[in-house]
TIROMAR-219187 format. One record per residue (C-alpha): residue number from 0; residue in three letters; y, z, x. Coordinates in Angstrom, 3 decimals. Layout:
TIROMAR-219187
+-----+------+----------+----------+----------+
| seq | type |       py |       pz |       px |
+-----+------+----------+----------+----------+
| NUM |  ALA |        Y |        Z |        X |
...
+-----+------+----------+----------+----------+
end
This chain:
TIROMAR-219187
+-----+------+----------+----------+----------+
| seq | type |       py |       pz |       px |
+-----+------+----------+----------+----------+
|   0 |  UNK |    4.555 |   -2.110 |  -44.531 |
|   1 |  UNK |    5.937 |    0.042 |  -41.749 |
|   2 |  UNK |    4.503 |   -0.651 |  -38.306 |
|   3 |  UNK |    3.043 |    2.363 |  -36.575 |
|   4 |  UNK |    2.433 |    2.290 |  -32.834 |
|   5 |  UNK |   -1.234 |    3.014 |  -32.093 |
|   6 |  UNK |   -1.664 |    6.457 |  -30.583 |
|   7 |  UNK |   -3.646 |    6.891 |  -27.379 |
|   8 |  UNK |   -5.097 |   10.267 |  -26.566 |
|   9 |  UNK |   -4.375 |   11.128 |  -22.943 |
|  10 |  UNK |   -6.094 |   14.202 |  -21.585 |
|  11 |  UNK |   -5.723 |   13.540 |  -17.857 |
|  12 |  UNK |   -2.950 |   13.339 |  -15.282 |
|  13 |  UNK |   -2.573 |   11.577 |  -11.959 |
|  14 |  UNK |   -2.005 |   14.045 |   -9.133 |
|  15 |  UNK |    1.433 |   14.127 |   -7.586 |
|  16 |  UNK |    1.313 |   13.699 |   -3.822 |
|  17 |  UNK |    4.184 |   14.139 |   -1.386 |
|  18 |  UNK |    4.273 |   11.613 |    1.441 |
|  19 |  UNK |    6.259 |   12.124 |    4.626 |
|  20 |  UNK |    8.476 |   15.051 |    5.534 |
|  21 |  UNK |   12.061 |   16.124 |    4.960 |
|  22 |  UNK |   14.773 |   14.771 |    2.695 |
|  23 |  UNK |   13.351 |   11.242 |    2.610 |
|  24 |  UNK |    9.827 |   12.213 |    1.642 |
|  25 |  UNK |    8.399 |   10.318 |   -1.327 |
|  26 |  UNK |    6.494 |   11.668 |   -4.317 |
|  27 |  UNK |    3.949 |    9.388 |   -5.975 |
|  28 |  UNK |    1.660 |    9.901 |   -8.957 |
|  29 |  UNK |    2.244 |   12.301 |  -11.832 |
|  30 |  UNK |    1.564 |    9.769 |  -14.588 |
|  31 |  UNK |    0.334 |   11.056 |  -17.938 |
|  32 |  UNK |    0.190 |    7.651 |  -19.667 |
|  33 |  UNK |   -0.659 |    4.064 |  -18.819 |
|  34 |  UNK |    1.754 |    2.157 |  -16.537 |
|  35 |  UNK |    5.098 |    1.484 |  -18.217 |
|  36 |  UNK |    3.940 |    2.943 |  -21.534 |
|  37 |  UNK |    7.275 |    4.715 |  -21.718 |
|  38 |  UNK |    6.892 |    4.969 |  -25.496 |
|  39 |  UNK |    3.967 |    7.351 |  -24.857 |
|  40 |  UNK |    5.358 |    9.340 |  -21.913 |
|  41 |  UNK |    8.036 |    9.125 |  -19.269 |
|  42 |  UNK |    7.143 |    7.661 |  -15.895 |
|  43 |  UNK |    7.863 |   10.491 |  -13.456 |
|  44 |  UNK |    8.021 |    8.105 |  -10.485 |
|  45 |  UNK |    8.358 |    4.341 |  -10.270 |
|  46 |  UNK |    6.021 |    2.452 |   -7.929 |
|  47 |  UNK |    7.244 |    2.753 |   -4.338 |
|  48 |  UNK |    7.476 |   -0.247 |   -2.012 |
|  49 |  UNK |    6.570 |    0.081 |    1.649 |
|  50 |  UNK |    7.815 |   -2.660 |    3.972 |
|  51 |  UNK |    5.249 |   -3.724 |    6.528 |
|  52 |  UNK |    5.785 |   -4.165 |   10.262 |
|  53 |  UNK |    3.310 |   -5.098 |   12.994 |
|  54 |  UNK |    2.419 |   -3.662 |   16.385 |
|  55 |  UNK |    2.362 |   -7.173 |   17.880 |
|  56 |  UNK |    4.363 |  -10.310 |   17.164 |
|  57 |  UNK |    2.587 |  -12.287 |   14.411 |
|  58 |  UNK |    1.543 |  -15.740 |   15.573 |
|  59 |  UNK |    0.438 |  -17.361 |   12.316 |
|  60 |  UNK |    3.162 |  -16.431 |    9.837 |
|  61 |  UNK |    5.008 |  -18.924 |    7.675 |
|  62 |  UNK |    8.613 |  -19.542 |    8.726 |
|  63 |  UNK |    9.862 |  -17.916 |    5.526 |
|  64 |  UNK |    8.187 |  -14.635 |    6.524 |
|  65 |  UNK |    9.476 |  -14.722 |   10.096 |
|  66 |  UNK |   13.091 |  -15.574 |    9.288 |
|  67 |  UNK |   14.312 |  -12.165 |    8.002 |
|  68 |  UNK |   12.899 |  -10.401 |   11.075 |
|  69 |  UNK |   13.148 |  -12.986 |   13.870 |
|  70 |  UNK |   15.539 |  -10.809 |   15.897 |
|  71 |  UNK |   13.189 |   -7.782 |   15.862 |
|  72 |  UNK |    9.730 |   -9.223 |   15.275 |
|  73 |  UNK |    8.509 |   -8.428 |   18.798 |
|  74 |  UNK |    9.619 |   -4.768 |   18.658 |
|  75 |  UNK |    8.028 |   -2.559 |   15.973 |
|  76 |  UNK |   10.609 |    0.221 |   16.376 |
|  77 |  UNK |   13.555 |   -2.139 |   15.905 |
|  78 |  UNK |   11.679 |   -3.865 |   13.099 |
|  79 |  UNK |   11.167 |   -0.573 |   11.253 |
|  80 |  UNK |   14.802 |    0.401 |   11.677 |
|  81 |  UNK |   15.977 |   -2.954 |   10.315 |
|  82 |  UNK |   13.759 |   -2.561 |    7.256 |
|  83 |  UNK |   15.325 |    0.833 |    6.584 |
|  84 |  UNK |   18.945 |    0.171 |    7.546 |
|  85 |  UNK |   19.344 |   -3.355 |    6.190 |
|  86 |  UNK |   16.734 |   -3.602 |    3.448 |
|  87 |  UNK |   16.709 |    0.077 |    2.370 |
|  88 |  UNK |   12.943 |    0.502 |    2.757 |
|  89 |  UNK |   11.612 |    3.711 |    1.186 |
|  90 |  UNK |    8.461 |    3.598 |    3.306 |
|  91 |  UNK |    7.174 |    1.703 |    6.337 |
|  92 |  UNK |    3.648 |    0.412 |    6.918 |
|  93 |  UNK |    2.656 |   -0.245 |   10.519 |
|  94 |  UNK |   -0.187 |   -2.755 |   10.572 |
|  95 |  UNK |   -2.199 |   -2.266 |   13.777 |
|  96 |  UNK |   -3.392 |   -5.880 |   13.921 |
|  97 |  UNK |   -3.186 |   -5.822 |   17.726 |
|  98 |  UNK |   -6.228 |   -3.522 |   17.840 |
|  99 |  UNK |   -8.485 |   -6.028 |   16.083 |
| 100 |  UNK |  -11.617 |   -6.530 |   18.247 |
| 101 |  UNK |  -11.576 |  -10.178 |   17.216 |
| 102 |  UNK |   -7.999 |  -10.530 |   18.434 |
| 103 |  UNK |   -6.068 |   -8.793 |   21.215 |
| 104 |  UNK |   -8.370 |   -5.748 |   21.030 |
| 105 |  UNK |   -5.648 |   -3.350 |   22.187 |
| 106 |  UNK |   -6.762 |    0.160 |   23.001 |
| 107 |  UNK |   -6.449 |    3.384 |   21.041 |
| 108 |  UNK |   -3.998 |    5.010 |   23.474 |
| 109 |  UNK |   -1.608 |    2.056 |   23.270 |
| 110 |  UNK |   -1.845 |    2.030 |   19.469 |
| 111 |  UNK |   -1.148 |    5.759 |   19.347 |
| 112 |  UNK |    1.894 |    5.372 |   21.602 |
| 113 |  UNK |    3.287 |    2.608 |   19.391 |
| 114 |  UNK |    2.639 |    4.628 |   16.243 |
| 115 |  UNK |    4.350 |    7.709 |   17.653 |
| 116 |  UNK |    7.394 |    5.700 |   18.757 |
| 117 |  UNK |    7.779 |    4.312 |   15.258 |
| 118 |  UNK |    7.161 |    7.697 |   13.633 |
| 119 |  UNK |    9.735 |    9.376 |   15.865 |
| 120 |  UNK |   12.359 |    6.701 |   15.193 |
| 121 |  UNK |   12.339 |    6.747 |   11.373 |
| 122 |  UNK |   12.844 |    9.379 |    8.699 |
| 123 |  UNK |   10.858 |    7.767 |    5.865 |
| 124 |  UNK |    7.092 |    8.065 |    5.263 |
| 125 |  UNK |    4.938 |    5.980 |    7.601 |
| 126 |  UNK |    1.657 |    4.290 |    6.725 |
| 127 |  UNK |   -0.686 |    3.381 |    9.581 |
| 128 |  UNK |   -3.133 |    0.618 |    8.641 |
| 129 |  UNK |   -6.103 |   -0.235 |   10.841 |
| 130 |  UNK |   -8.299 |   -3.321 |   10.959 |
| 131 |  UNK |  -11.230 |   -2.204 |    8.756 |
| 132 |  UNK |  -13.531 |   -2.429 |   11.772 |
| 133 |  UNK |  -15.366 |    0.874 |   11.535 |
| 134 |  UNK |  -16.004 |    1.425 |   15.209 |
| 135 |  UNK |  -12.528 |    0.403 |   16.356 |
| 136 |  UNK |  -10.701 |    2.199 |   13.538 |
| 137 |  UNK |  -12.576 |    5.407 |   14.337 |
| 138 |  UNK |  -11.350 |    5.218 |   17.906 |
| 139 |  UNK |   -7.813 |    4.089 |   17.094 |
| 140 |  UNK |   -6.962 |    6.101 |   13.985 |
| 141 |  UNK |   -8.252 |    9.402 |   15.357 |
| 142 |  UNK |   -6.055 |    8.916 |   18.433 |
| 143 |  UNK |   -3.074 |    8.019 |   16.235 |
| 144 |  UNK |   -3.614 |   11.112 |   14.083 |
| 145 |  UNK |   -3.603 |   13.387 |   17.117 |
| 146 |  UNK |   -0.556 |   11.739 |   18.688 |
| 147 |  UNK |    1.430 |   12.108 |   15.441 |
| 148 |  UNK |    0.296 |   15.574 |   14.429 |
| 149 |  UNK |    2.496 |   17.135 |   11.745 |
| 150 |  UNK |    4.172 |   13.833 |   10.783 |
| 151 |  UNK |    2.237 |   13.595 |    7.487 |
| 152 |  UNK |    1.297 |    9.976 |    8.123 |
| 153 |  UNK |   -0.654 |    7.978 |    5.555 |
| 154 |  UNK |   -3.706 |    6.738 |    7.471 |
| 155 |  UNK |   -6.260 |    4.120 |    6.507 |
| 156 |  UNK |   -8.303 |    2.380 |    5.507 |
| 157 |  UNK |  -11.068 |    5.004 |    5.488 |
| 158 |  UNK |  -14.284 |    3.484 |    4.196 |
| 159 |  UNK |  -17.784 |    4.821 |    3.611 |
| 160 |  UNK |  -18.762 |    3.595 |    7.061 |
| 161 |  UNK |  -16.188 |    5.620 |    8.995 |
| 162 |  UNK |  -14.645 |    8.359 |    6.816 |
| 163 |  UNK |  -16.813 |   11.094 |    8.386 |
| 164 |  UNK |  -15.412 |   10.281 |   11.816 |
| 165 |  UNK |  -11.742 |    9.871 |   10.891 |
| 166 |  UNK |  -11.026 |   12.212 |    7.967 |
| 167 |  UNK |  -11.586 |   15.564 |    9.761 |
| 168 |  UNK |   -9.060 |   14.686 |   12.481 |
| 169 |  UNK |   -6.579 |   13.260 |    9.960 |
| 170 |  UNK |   -6.653 |   16.389 |    7.814 |
| 171 |  UNK |   -6.585 |   18.761 |   10.801 |
| 172 |  UNK |   -3.409 |   16.988 |   11.956 |
| 173 |  UNK |   -1.755 |   17.179 |    8.538 |
| 174 |  UNK |   -2.014 |   13.562 |    7.410 |
| 175 |  UNK |   -2.816 |   11.868 |    4.098 |
| 176 |  UNK |   -5.727 |    9.432 |    3.996 |
| 177 |  UNK |   -6.346 |    6.123 |    2.244 |
| 178 |  UNK |   -9.791 |    5.972 |    0.647 |
| 179 |  UNK |  -10.738 |    2.294 |    0.630 |
| 180 |  UNK |  -13.574 |    0.749 |   -1.395 |
| 181 |  UNK |  -14.443 |   -2.873 |   -2.238 |
| 182 |  UNK |  -13.190 |   -3.631 |   -5.785 |
| 183 |  UNK |  -15.561 |   -1.305 |   -7.640 |
| 184 |  UNK |  -14.650 |    1.758 |   -9.699 |
| 185 |  UNK |  -17.972 |    3.497 |   -9.001 |
| 186 |  UNK |  -17.634 |    3.030 |   -5.245 |
| 187 |  UNK |  -14.048 |    4.308 |   -5.401 |
| 188 |  UNK |  -15.194 |    7.437 |   -7.226 |
| 189 |  UNK |  -18.154 |    7.943 |   -4.894 |
| 190 |  UNK |  -15.938 |    7.829 |   -1.803 |
| 191 |  UNK |  -13.545 |   10.365 |   -3.319 |
| 192 |  UNK |  -16.486 |   12.670 |   -4.022 |
| 193 |  UNK |  -17.707 |   12.305 |   -0.439 |
| 194 |  UNK |  -14.226 |   13.066 |    0.900 |
| 195 |  UNK |  -14.066 |   16.162 |   -1.298 |
| 196 |  UNK |  -17.443 |   17.299 |   -0.005 |
| 197 |  UNK |  -16.084 |   16.877 |    3.514 |
| 198 |  UNK |  -13.219 |   19.237 |    2.691 |
| 199 |  UNK |  -10.376 |   16.768 |    2.240 |
| 200 |  UNK |   -7.710 |   18.393 |   -0.005 |
| 201 |  UNK |   -7.042 |   16.673 |   -3.323 |
| 202 |  UNK |   -3.351 |   16.282 |   -2.473 |
| 203 |  UNK |   -4.210 |   14.247 |    0.631 |
| 204 |  UNK |   -6.016 |   11.253 |   -0.911 |
| 205 |  UNK |   -4.747 |    7.842 |   -1.993 |
| 206 |  UNK |   -7.044 |    5.212 |   -3.533 |
| 207 |  UNK |   -7.161 |    1.714 |   -2.050 |
| 208 |  UNK |   -9.292 |   -0.330 |   -4.465 |
| 209 |  UNK |   -8.891 |   -3.481 |   -2.302 |
| 210 |  UNK |   -6.663 |   -6.195 |   -3.714 |
| 211 |  UNK |   -6.080 |   -9.927 |   -3.533 |
| 212 |  UNK |   -3.377 |  -12.464 |   -4.253 |
| 213 |  UNK |   -2.762 |  -14.463 |   -7.388 |
| 214 |  UNK |   -5.184 |  -17.370 |   -7.303 |
| 215 |  UNK |   -7.650 |  -15.486 |   -5.104 |
| 216 |  UNK |   -9.271 |  -13.007 |   -7.472 |
| 217 |  UNK |   -6.402 |  -10.724 |   -8.419 |
| 218 |  UNK |   -7.900 |  -10.418 |  -11.903 |
| 219 |  UNK |  -10.799 |   -8.448 |  -10.416 |
| 220 |  UNK |   -8.428 |   -6.092 |   -8.612 |
| 221 |  UNK |   -6.365 |   -5.694 |  -11.771 |
| 222 |  UNK |   -9.459 |   -4.887 |  -13.818 |
| 223 |  UNK |  -10.696 |   -2.231 |  -11.389 |
| 224 |  UNK |   -7.278 |   -0.546 |  -11.136 |
| 225 |  UNK |   -6.997 |   -0.613 |  -14.916 |
| 226 |  UNK |  -10.432 |    0.971 |  -15.319 |
| 227 |  UNK |   -9.569 |    3.649 |  -12.759 |
| 228 |  UNK |   -6.470 |    4.540 |  -14.762 |
| 229 |  UNK |   -8.365 |    4.572 |  -18.062 |
| 230 |  UNK |  -10.998 |    6.920 |  -16.632 |
| 231 |  UNK |   -8.376 |    9.154 |  -15.035 |
| 232 |  UNK |   -6.041 |    9.436 |  -18.017 |
| 233 |  UNK |   -8.212 |    9.206 |  -21.144 |
| 234 |  UNK |  -11.547 |   10.483 |  -19.824 |
| 235 |  UNK |  -10.046 |   13.144 |  -17.534 |
| 236 |  UNK |  -12.125 |   11.980 |  -14.568 |
| 237 |  UNK |  -10.818 |   14.259 |  -11.824 |
| 238 |  UNK |  -12.335 |   12.157 |   -9.026 |
| 239 |  UNK |  -10.167 |    9.195 |  -10.001 |
| 240 |  UNK |   -6.890 |   11.029 |  -10.638 |
| 241 |  UNK |   -5.258 |    9.930 |   -7.392 |
| 242 |  UNK |   -2.300 |    7.591 |   -6.755 |
| 243 |  UNK |   -3.203 |    3.992 |   -5.913 |
| 244 |  UNK |   -1.984 |    2.029 |   -2.886 |
| 245 |  UNK |   -2.149 |   -1.787 |   -2.662 |
| 246 |  UNK |   -1.863 |   -3.651 |    0.647 |
| 247 |  UNK |   -0.732 |   -6.869 |   -1.054 |
| 248 |  UNK |    1.564 |   -8.562 |    1.494 |
| 249 |  UNK |   -1.159 |   -9.539 |    3.935 |
| 250 |  UNK |   -3.220 |  -10.974 |    1.079 |
| 251 |  UNK |   -0.472 |  -13.201 |   -0.329 |
| 252 |  UNK |    1.019 |  -14.462 |    2.925 |
| 253 |  UNK |   -2.322 |  -15.482 |    4.424 |
| 254 |  UNK |   -3.001 |  -17.966 |    1.611 |
| 255 |  UNK |   -2.541 |  -21.676 |    2.171 |
| 256 |  UNK |   -0.044 |  -21.808 |   -0.708 |
| 257 |  UNK |    2.244 |  -19.457 |    1.223 |
| 258 |  UNK |    1.922 |  -21.383 |    4.482 |
| 259 |  UNK |    2.036 |  -25.089 |    3.609 |
| 260 |  UNK |    5.485 |  -26.472 |    4.600 |
| 261 |  UNK |    7.557 |  -28.234 |    1.972 |
| 262 |  UNK |    7.394 |  -31.624 |    3.687 |
| 263 |  UNK |    3.626 |  -31.437 |    4.019 |
| 264 |  UNK |    3.124 |  -31.231 |    0.258 |
| 265 |  UNK |    6.373 |  -31.752 |   -1.707 |
| 266 |  UNK |    4.488 |  -31.385 |   -5.006 |
| 267 |  UNK |    4.116 |  -27.660 |   -4.332 |
| 268 |  UNK |    7.896 |  -27.202 |   -4.250 |
| 269 |  UNK |   10.067 |  -25.349 |   -1.752 |
| 270 |  UNK |    7.872 |  -23.423 |    0.682 |
| 271 |  UNK |   10.048 |  -20.304 |    0.887 |
| 272 |  UNK |   10.580 |  -19.978 |   -2.847 |
| 273 |  UNK |    6.874 |  -20.570 |   -3.455 |
| 274 |  UNK |    5.758 |  -17.869 |   -1.012 |
| 275 |  UNK |    8.341 |  -15.308 |   -2.139 |
| 276 |  UNK |    7.363 |  -15.783 |   -5.775 |
| 277 |  UNK |    3.672 |  -15.561 |   -4.904 |
| 278 |  UNK |    4.193 |  -12.179 |   -3.259 |
| 279 |  UNK |    6.501 |  -10.878 |   -5.982 |
| 280 |  UNK |    4.218 |  -11.971 |   -8.813 |
| 281 |  UNK |    1.122 |  -10.568 |   -7.124 |
| 282 |  UNK |    2.835 |   -7.225 |   -6.477 |
| 283 |  UNK |    4.185 |   -6.975 |  -10.011 |
| 284 |  UNK |    0.757 |   -7.749 |  -11.447 |
| 285 |  UNK |   -0.708 |   -4.807 |   -9.525 |
| 286 |  UNK |    2.182 |   -2.549 |  -10.516 |
| 287 |  UNK |    1.479 |   -3.187 |  -14.192 |
| 288 |  UNK |   -2.190 |   -2.387 |  -13.543 |
| 289 |  UNK |   -1.296 |    1.026 |  -12.118 |
| 290 |  UNK |   -0.340 |    0.740 |   -8.438 |
| 291 |  UNK |    1.819 |    3.598 |   -7.141 |
| 292 |  UNK |    2.517 |    2.132 |   -3.675 |
| 293 |  UNK |    2.953 |   -1.569 |   -2.919 |
| 294 |  UNK |    2.967 |   -2.764 |    0.685 |
| 295 |  UNK |    5.204 |   -5.838 |    0.801 |
| 296 |  UNK |    6.777 |   -8.155 |    3.371 |
| 297 |  UNK |    9.675 |  -10.368 |    2.297 |
| 298 |  UNK |   13.005 |   -8.730 |    1.313 |
| 299 |  UNK |   13.618 |  -11.254 |   -1.478 |
| 300 |  UNK |   10.194 |  -10.618 |   -3.009 |
| 301 |  UNK |   10.888 |   -6.881 |   -2.875 |
| 302 |  UNK |   14.251 |   -7.405 |   -4.567 |
| 303 |  UNK |   12.584 |   -9.338 |   -7.387 |
| 304 |  UNK |    9.992 |   -6.612 |   -7.937 |
| 305 |  UNK |   12.614 |   -3.860 |   -7.979 |
| 306 |  UNK |   14.640 |   -5.816 |  -10.532 |
| 307 |  UNK |   11.596 |   -6.243 |  -12.749 |
| 308 |  UNK |   10.731 |   -2.545 |  -12.470 |
| 309 |  UNK |   14.246 |   -1.751 |  -13.642 |
| 310 |  UNK |   13.886 |   -4.099 |  -16.605 |
| 311 |  UNK |   10.578 |   -2.530 |  -17.645 |
| 312 |  UNK |   11.802 |    1.045 |  -17.405 |
| 313 |  UNK |   15.441 |    0.815 |  -18.505 |
| 314 |  UNK |   15.653 |   -2.502 |  -20.300 |
| 315 |  UNK |   18.526 |   -3.501 |  -18.023 |
| 316 |  UNK |   18.469 |   -6.330 |  -15.477 |
+-----+------+----------+----------+----------+
end
């Protein structure tokens, strides 16, 4: 008996969105089939990896995460340039952890100045990620949007509690926004509807479904992303036909498994290898679910993911 591949009826398409400006802008989305179902349709764009940097020197990172950036870790501009020049980053994500009210609580003007310095110093798309504190993000992200007008930043997370205050400024200044909802397909769709009602263009929205690391509930994130893709592609749900962004690095590297030194628990194996694999495996899991943008940290983890993407799409390692 001849085997026949089951046919899936796709009647939807993920919107293509251009991020950044100029020759190094990035296009994400455009899928007309499930992730890596290349036997059904070609993948117009592979998932893009954004390397993260921070506005302040991280104090609680594992040594393995610090090592590749120890010469630039206290300077976000130099850090961004190293990611691009040495590690060939396609995108940069500036995490504004210094503005966290529970931490250094840096002001909006200082955050905007840092963001503009980074934006002016690189020629790849720049993501600006706040702290998910509604009041502080409203203050900080609106100031960042105005300071970087015309740069086509990717700004987030915008949640139901603050989108009305941030989105109008972001769109008026020509930026793309990250619509963030807590691991629920209905909440993701509802936020996209609300953004549309507010006048946000459909080519200026990315979905952040909220993610987690392997061992910390990644199966829930996978399931929600998968359901979003099913609804978008086979049910033609226009309010879910947006590219998906996953802020995975911060979730994997904050786990105890990524931080415990080798000598503290030899049974867990080499600390660096363990943490790198944890990030790479978590990122690849989300890519197979349907992520279009992966925010990652360690160069070796990124290399592993890129190699696996090549294997899945070309069959060559």
